N, C-alpha and C positions, 0 to 999 in steps of 0.2 A: 238169965236167959229165957226163962219162961214168960216173963213179964213182957219182954220186947218182941216176941213171936207174933203176937195178935197186931201190934203196930205195923210191923213189916208186911204182914199180909193184907191190912187193910190199905196200906200205902200202894201195893201192888194192884190191889183192886181199883183203887182210884185212878192209877196211871192206865190200866186196861180200860176203864170207863171212858176216860177222856179220850184215848186212841179210838174206841168204838165211835164216840161221838163226832169225832174228826172225820173217820171214815164215811159216817152217815151223811154229814154235811158236805163232804166232797163228793160223794155219790149224788146227792140232791143236786149240788151245783152242776154236775155233769148232766143231769136229766133235764135241767132248764133249758139247755141248748136243743133238745129234741121236743120238748112242749113248749112251743111258743106262744100257744093260746093262753097258757096261764100266765106267762110274763106278760103278754098283751093286755090281760085283763087288769093285772096289778099296775101296769103302767097308765092305763086308762082311768083307774081310780085314782092315781096320784096326780093326773093332769086335771081332774075334776075338783079333787081338794084344792090344788093351786089357784084354779079359776074362782073357786068360791072364797078362798081366803084373801087372794090379791084383785081387788076390785078398783076400777078406775076411780081416781078421787079427783073431783072437779077442782081446777085452779083458776083463779081469776087473772085478768091480764096484768094487774099491777104486781102480782106475786111473782109473775115471770121475771121481773126486773128486780126482785129483792136483793140480788147479790151485786147490783150495780152500784159503783161509788159516783161521786161528783162529777168526776171527768167524763165517765161513760154517759151520765145523764146530759152534760153539756154537748157531747157529741151527738147525741141522739137528736136534741133540740135543734141544733144546727142542720142535721140531715133532714128533719122534719120541715124546717123553713125552706131549705133549698129545693125540696121536692114541691112545696105549695108555690114556691115561685116559678118552678120548671113548669106546673101544671097551668099556672096562669099566664106564662109566655105562650104556651101551646094555644090555649084558648083565645088569647089576643091575636096571635098570627091567624088563626081561622077566621075570626071576625073582621080583620083588617083585610084578609084576601077576599072575603064576601062583599065588603064595602067598596073595594077596587073593581071587582067584577061587576058590581051592581051599577057603579058610575059608568062603565063601558057599555054595560046593557041598556040603561035608561037615557043616556044621551045620544041624541040622534045627529049623525053627520050627513048634511043634505048634499055634501059635495060628492060627485061622482069622480073616481079616479080618472077614467078615459077623458070625460068632458074637462076635467082639469088640466091634464096635460096636453090636451088639443089646443085650450086656451093659452096655455103658458107657451106652448112652441109657436102659436100664431103671434102672440104679442112680441117675442124675441124676434121672429120674422120681419114683423112690420118695423122694428126699432133697430135693425141691424144694417151695417154697411159692408156689402160683400164686393170683392173684385169682380171685373167684367167676366162674363161667361158662367157665373156661378149664380143660381137662383135657388134659395132655400125654400123648400116645402116640407110637410111632415114626414115624408117617406125618405128624403135624403139629409134630414137635418141631423141625425146621429153621426153621419159619416163626414159632413162638411161644415159643420158649425164652428170648428176651430180655425177656420179660415177667414171668418168674418168679425168685424168690430161690432160691439154692442154699446148701447146707451144704457148704463147701469141704472141711472136714476129712473128711466122710464119703467124698465123691466122690475125694479124693485116697487115701483108704485103699482104696477099691475097685478102682484102677487097677492093672494087672498090672505087677509090677516088671520094668525092662529087665534084660538079660544084661550085667553090667558086665564080666566077664572076655571075652566076645566083643567088646564095644566097645573094650576096652582093646587086645585083640590087632590089631584091624583099624586103630585109630587109629594104634597105634604103627608098623605097615607104611606107612600113608599119609604119616606125617610122613617117614619115610625115602625114600619114593617121591617127594615133592615136593623133598627136599634134593638127592637124586641128579639129578633133571630139572633142577633150578637149575645144579648144576655141570656138567651136560652141556652145556646151552645156554650157559653162560658159556664152556666150553672150544670149543665149535663156534663161537662168534662170534670168539674170539680167533684160531682157526685162519683163518677167513675174512678177517678183517683183516690178518693177516699175508700173505695170498695176494694181496689187492687192492693194498695199500701198506704194505710192511713197514717202510719208513722212520718213516712217522708212526706205526704201531702200537708200533714200539719205544720211541718217544719217550712215548707215551701210557701205555704198560705201566710206564715209569720214574715217571710223574708220578701214577699211580692211588693209590699211598699216600699223597701228599700231599693229592689230592683228598678220599680217605676220611677222612683226619685233619682236613682243614679242615671237612668236612660234620659230623664228629662235634662238632668244637668249635662250630660255628655252630648245631648242633641243642641243644647244652647251654644256650647262650646264649639261644636263643629258647626254649627250655622254662622257663628260669628267670624271663625277663621276663614269660611268660604266667601263670606262676604268680603273680608279684608283682601282676599285672593283676587276676586273680581274688581275691586277697587284699584289694586295695584296693577292688574292688567289691563284696565281703562287708563290709568294715568301713563302706563308705558305706551300704549297705543297712541294716546294724544301727543306724546313726544315724538313718536315716529312720524305721525301725520304733520306735525309742525316742520320737522326736518325736511321731509320729502315735498312738502308744498313749498317751502322757501329754501330749496336746496342752494341756489346760486348766492342767496344773501349769506347763509351758513358757511358756505365754502369761502366767499370773499373776506368774511370777518373772522375766519379760522374758529368758528364756533362747534366744529364737528366733534373735537374732543370733549368739550363742556357738555354737548347733547348727549354723547356717548356715555359719559359718567352719569349723567342723570337717568338714562335708560337703565344701566347696571345696577343703579341704585334701586330703583323701582323693583326689579326683577330679584334683586338680594332680599327686600322685604317680602316678596312674594314666596321666595324659597323657605324663609322662617315661617310664614304662615302655613305652608305645606308641611313643615316638619311638626308643628304644634298639632294641627289637625290630624296627621297620621299617629302621633303618639296618643292623642286623645280616643281616636278610633281604636286603636290597639289595646289601649288599656281598658276600654269598655267591652270590647269583644273577648279578651283574655278573663275579664272578671265574671262574665255571663256565660263562658263556655264550660260545660260539664266535664271536659278532659283536662281542664288547666288544673294546676296545683292549688286549689283552693284552701284557704286559711283554715276553714272549719273541718276538723277531722269527722264529724258526724256525717256530714253532707258528703265527705269524700267516701266514707264507708258504705253510704247508701247507694252512691253512684256505681262505685264498684260492684256492689252486691246486686 
């Protein structure tokens, strides 16, 4: 027993030492709440060490895209090309607008509007035939010109001719202006679509040729059926005109029933043309409508979401 006593006493001393250390730590921990200056100094030292250790490492532009795969690079190249096209269209619109404005500014128009109107009305008055008691002049022309007859050939010869060269130059620029504006709007819409939801935009970009081709095909079918409708209407109208122009002859030879059958035959053909055109138009509208039961489940999920 005497051999174990020192061990027990040492063990008790160790336990007491640990308890005293824990009490000192807890007491120092509580003291930290009342001595904020020391804690602030410690935090400041830690912040300085973090600033010194974590410095900003410069990264090149190409390293920003080091995690991009081939599809990402392809999409970025497409977006870059579309942005360049959009910028080129904006610059072209500004240049065309400046050229159109310059044409109007540099071209001198020697015709005065008031003189032109007076010459025009005087030419009409001189070449008009009015009833008795009506004398046209520039003051009552607006009220009484409908009561007179005119010699159109003389009036058309007195009109000043337009400048065809100026009109051609302006309209040529205007056509280019509208074409470039359409391309700019289309490119800008594609960019916005890819920014908002690039998955659906990519799928729709692949489907656009199919939609354009189907639209062209359905347009040809509808145009053909409309033309057939107009032809059948014209044939039926010819039959009716022939009957009414020679009504006595038709009635005398008992040809009214035969003419009626011909008229009904043309209208029957017109009915089938109308049915085919409506079927083509309905199929086209249903295939391009987002609310239809599209056969592609991916597109359907995209439209629903």
